[in-house]
N, C-alpha and C positions, 0 to 999 in steps of 0.2 A: 531656190532653197531659201527657207525662212531664216529669220534672225536667230531664233533659239537653236535651230539645227546647225547654223554656222558657228554659234558659240560651242556647241557640243563637239562639232568637227574640230574646232581650234583647240579645245581642251585635250581631246584624244590625240590629235596630231602632235601637239606640244609634248604630251607625255611619251608618245612613241619616239619622238626626236630626242628627248632626254635619255631614254633607254638606249638609243643607238649610239649617242655620243659617249666616248670614254671619259672617265674622271667624274668629279663631283661638281655640279653646277649649282650656282646660288639661286635662291628664289624658291618660294613655296608654290602651292597650287594656284594662287591668284596670278603670280608672275608667269607661271606655266600657261594659264588661260590667256593672258594678254599676249605673250610671245607666240603662242599657238595660233591665235586669231590673226595677229599681224603676219605670221608666217603663212597661214592659209591664204590670206589676201595677196601676199607677195607671190606665192606659188601659183595662184589663179591668174594673176596679172602676167607673170612670166610665161605660164603655160599658154595663155591666150595670145600673147605677143609672139612667142617662138613656134608653138605647135598648133595654134588655132583651137586649143582645148578650153574648156570652161569648167566651173564648179557648180553646174546646174543641178546635178543629181547627187544626193547624199550617198547613195550606195554604189556609185560608179567607181571602179578601180582607179581610173585616171584622176578623179577628185581626191582620193586618199593619197595617191602618189605625189600629186602636186602640193597638197596641203602639208604632208610630212616633209617633202623636199624643201618647201619654203620655210617650214619651222626649223629645219636643220640649219639653213642659212642664217635665219634670225638668231638662233641660239648660238651659233658660232660668232656672229658679230657681237651679241650681248656678252659672251664669254670674254672676248677680246677687250671690250670696254670695261666690264666689271673686274676683269683680272688686273687691269692697270691701276685700279684704285688701291691705295695703301691706307692702312689704319695708322693714325697718328697717336 
């Protein structure tokens, strides 16, 4: 999969993960893109490690499930870290 396809996958996976998670998350589209790409990478790594799956094909269902799952994990971690910050 190419670089721009991976960015598009990350943006869409991050947006889907934000829709799945309840509550209001911080961050705009750029943070969604970054967290989605990191989540897609995490999902691909975990999928390859645990299930011998990969993110080779953009239109494969396993690619999307791994990318959204990884994005959910990253958004949960980001929410825990960003939620601890308090405004002074």
